[in-house]
C-alpha positions as CSV (number, residue, x, y, z in Angstrom):
1,M,58.7,-59.9,0.8
2,K,60.4,-56.8,3.2
3,L,58.5,-53.9,3.6
4,P,59.5,-50.9,3.9
5,P,59.8,-48.6,6.8
6,A,56.4,-48.1,8.3
7,R,57.0,-44.5,10.2
8,A,53.1,-43.8,10.4
9,T,52.7,-47.5,11.8
10,T,56.1,-46.7,14.3
11,L,54.6,-43.3,15.7
12,I,51.4,-44.4,16.2
13,A,52.7,-47.5,18.7
14,A,55.3,-45.8,20.1
15,A,52.7,-43.0,20.8
16,T,50.1,-45.1,22.1
17,V,52.3,-47.5,24.4
18,A,54.0,-44.0,26.0
19,S,50.4,-43.3,26.7
20,Y,49.5,-46.1,28.6
21,F,52.3,-46.8,30.5
22,I,52.6,-43.4,31.8
23,L,48.8,-43.6,32.4
24,A,49.6,-46.6,34.1
25,I,52.9,-45.6,36.6
26,T,50.8,-42.2,37.8
27,G,47.8,-44.2,38.6
28,L,45.5,-41.7,36.2
29,S,44.2,-44.5,34.3
30,Q,40.9,-45.0,35.1
31,T,40.9,-40.6,35.3
32,A,42.0,-40.1,32.2
33,D,39.3,-42.7,30.2
34,F,36.4,-39.9,31.6
35,I,38.6,-37.1,30.3
36,G,39.7,-38.2,27.2
37,G,37.3,-41.0,26.4
38,F,34.6,-40.7,24.3
39,I,31.4,-40.3,25.6
40,P,28.7,-40.7,22.9
41,A,26.3,-38.5,25.8
42,R,28.3,-35.5,25.1
43,L,27.4,-34.9,21.7
44,G,24.0,-34.2,22.7
45,G,25.3,-31.4,24.9
46,I,26.3,-33.1,28.2
47,E,29.5,-31.6,29.9
48,L,31.7,-32.9,32.3
49,D,34.4,-31.1,34.3
50,G,37.6,-31.1,33.6
51,A,37.1,-33.4,30.1
52,L,38.6,-32.8,26.8
53,P,36.6,-31.1,24.5
54,V,34.4,-34.0,22.6
55,W,35.7,-33.4,19.1
56,I,39.1,-34.3,20.3
57,T,38.1,-37.4,22.2
58,P,37.6,-39.7,19.4
59,L,41.8,-39.3,18.6
60,S,42.7,-38.8,22.4
61,A,40.5,-42.4,23.0
62,T,42.8,-44.0,21.1
63,L,45.6,-43.5,23.2
64,L,43.9,-44.8,26.4
65,H,43.2,-48.8,26.9
66,A,41.2,-50.6,29.2
67,G,44.6,-53.0,30.1
68,I,47.6,-54.7,28.8
69,V,46.0,-57.6,27.3
70,H,43.4,-54.6,25.4
71,L,46.6,-53.1,24.4
72,G,49.0,-55.6,23.1
73,F,45.6,-57.1,21.2
74,N,45.4,-54.0,19.5
75,L,49.1,-53.6,18.9
76,L,48.9,-56.9,17.1
77,I,46.7,-55.9,15.0
78,L,48.0,-52.8,14.2
79,V,52.0,-54.1,13.6
80,Y,50.4,-56.6,11.4
81,C,47.8,-54.7,8.9
82,G,49.9,-51.3,9.5
83,R,52.9,-52.0,8.2
84,A,51.4,-53.8,4.8
85,T,48.7,-51.2,4.6
86,E,51.8,-48.5,4.9
87,A,53.5,-50.0,2.4
88,A,50.9,-49.8,-0.2
89,V,49.1,-45.9,0.9
90,G,52.1,-44.5,2.5
91,T,52.6,-42.4,5.4
92,F,50.2,-39.7,4.8
93,G,47.9,-42.0,3.9
94,T,48.4,-44.3,6.8
95,L,47.8,-41.4,9.2
96,L,44.8,-40.2,7.5
97,L,42.9,-43.5,7.1
98,Y,43.5,-44.2,10.8
99,L,42.7,-40.3,11.5
100,I,39.4,-40.8,9.9
101,G,38.8,-44.3,11.2
102,A,38.8,-43.2,14.7
103,Y,36.5,-40.2,14.2
104,A,34.1,-42.9,12.2
105,A,34.0,-45.0,14.5
106,A,33.0,-42.7,17.0
107,L,30.3,-41.7,14.9
108,A,29.0,-45.3,14.6
109,Q,29.1,-45.7,18.4
110,Y,27.4,-42.8,18.9
111,L,24.7,-43.3,16.5
112,A,24.0,-47.3,17.9
113,S,24.2,-45.5,21.4
114,P,23.6,-42.0,21.8
115,L,22.8,-41.5,25.0
116,D,25.7,-43.6,27.0
117,M,27.5,-42.3,29.4
118,S,30.1,-45.0,29.5
119,P,34.0,-43.2,28.4
120,M,34.8,-45.5,25.0
121,V,38.5,-46.2,24.8
122,G,40.8,-48.2,23.0
123,A,42.3,-47.7,19.2
124,S,40.6,-50.6,17.8
125,G,38.2,-48.5,15.9
126,A,41.0,-46.6,14.3
127,I,43.1,-49.9,13.6
128,S,39.9,-51.7,12.2
129,A,40.1,-48.8,9.1
130,L,43.8,-49.8,9.1
131,F,42.1,-53.6,8.8
132,G,39.4,-52.8,6.4
133,A,41.9,-51.1,4.3
134,Y,44.6,-54.4,4.8
135,A,41.5,-56.9,4.0
136,L,40.8,-55.1,0.7
137,L,44.2,-54.1,-0.6
138,F,45.5,-57.8,0.1
139,G,42.7,-59.9,0.2
140,R,42.1,-62.5,-2.2
141,P,38.8,-61.5,-4.2
142,R,36.1,-64.0,-4.6
143,D,36.5,-65.8,-8.7
144,S,34.1,-63.5,-10.1
145,N,33.3,-63.2,-14.4
146,M,32.0,-60.1,-13.9
147,P,33.3,-56.3,-14.7
148,P,36.2,-55.5,-12.6
149,R,34.7,-52.6,-11.3
150,V,31.5,-54.5,-10.2
151,A,33.8,-57.5,-8.9
152,Y,35.4,-54.7,-7.2
153,A,32.4,-53.2,-5.4
154,L,30.7,-56.9,-4.8
155,N,34.1,-57.3,-2.7
156,V,33.5,-54.4,-0.8
157,V,30.4,-55.7,0.2
158,W,31.2,-58.7,1.1
159,L,33.8,-57.8,3.4
160,A,31.5,-55.1,4.9
161,V,28.9,-58.0,5.2
162,A,31.2,-60.4,6.8
163,W,32.6,-57.5,9.3
164,V,29.5,-56.9,10.7
165,G,28.3,-60.1,11.0
166,I,31.5,-60.7,13.1
167,Q,31.0,-58.0,15.1
168,L,27.0,-58.9,15.6
169,L,28.1,-62.2,16.9
170,I,31.1,-60.8,19.4
171,G,28.6,-58.0,20.7
172,F,25.8,-61.0,21.8
173,A,28.9,-63.1,23.3
174,M,30.6,-60.8,25.2
175,P,28.3,-59.4,27.9
176,G,28.1,-63.3,29.2
177,A,32.1,-63.3,29.8
178,G,31.5,-59.9,32.0
179,F,32.8,-57.1,29.4
180,T,31.4,-55.1,27.0
181,V,32.9,-54.3,23.3
182,A,32.3,-51.6,20.9
183,I,31.2,-53.3,18.4
184,W,29.6,-50.4,16.5
185,A,32.6,-48.7,16.5
186,H,35.0,-51.0,14.9
187,I,32.0,-51.9,12.6
188,G,32.5,-47.8,11.6
189,G,36.3,-48.1,11.1
190,F,35.8,-51.1,8.8
191,L,33.7,-49.3,6.7
192,A,35.7,-46.4,6.7
193,G,38.8,-48.5,5.7
194,L,37.2,-50.3,2.9
195,L,35.9,-46.6,1.6
196,L,39.1,-45.2,1.7
197,A,41.6,-48.0,0.5
198,R,41.3,-47.6,-3.0
199,P,41.2,-43.4,-2.9
200,L,44.2,-43.6,-0.6
201,L,46.3,-45.6,-3.0
202,L,45.3,-43.7,-6.4
203,L,46.0,-40.8,-4.6
204,R,49.8,-41.8,-3.7
205,Y,50.7,-43.4,-7.3
206,R,48.9,-40.4,-9.4
207,G,51.2,-38.2,-7.0
208,A,54.4,-40.4,-7.8
């Protein structure tokens, strides 16, 4: 099936790629991490000279990446899930999902480590929201003889439990590989996607 033009997904991808290469070429990538990355401890009142206001950093952090592999993997998931999700919820719904996913990811990471001074960078938390919506909208639900609303709720719970389990396994495995992953940001974004998928779908088609 041919998908319609994915304007929001294309815009997000283009902005992310442009930001990465501009910072890489100018040699400002590491500096930008502290200027625009989300630092949980800043919500407790800690300030950094020259940093963006903390309220904007969950969004600015999505434009920063730790390397080309980090960027490439996020773009792969963004394009694959974003195009299909945008076909369902529309351009506005996709942008809103991405925006809320970025803030839900930052909130989850803050709740998990409120004193952390390490900048969280990358779009994976926001993209996890798109992935959560994609999994719910296009995934095959488990066979059930229950009423549709109950079956839907159980499917949401099943997807949430499965994603949390996967992220916890990643969290245990990655430190041994020499780097860390913001698993709670992934969890926060994914849960936001699960919760927003149906309302955004209904919003789009009720307004049609």
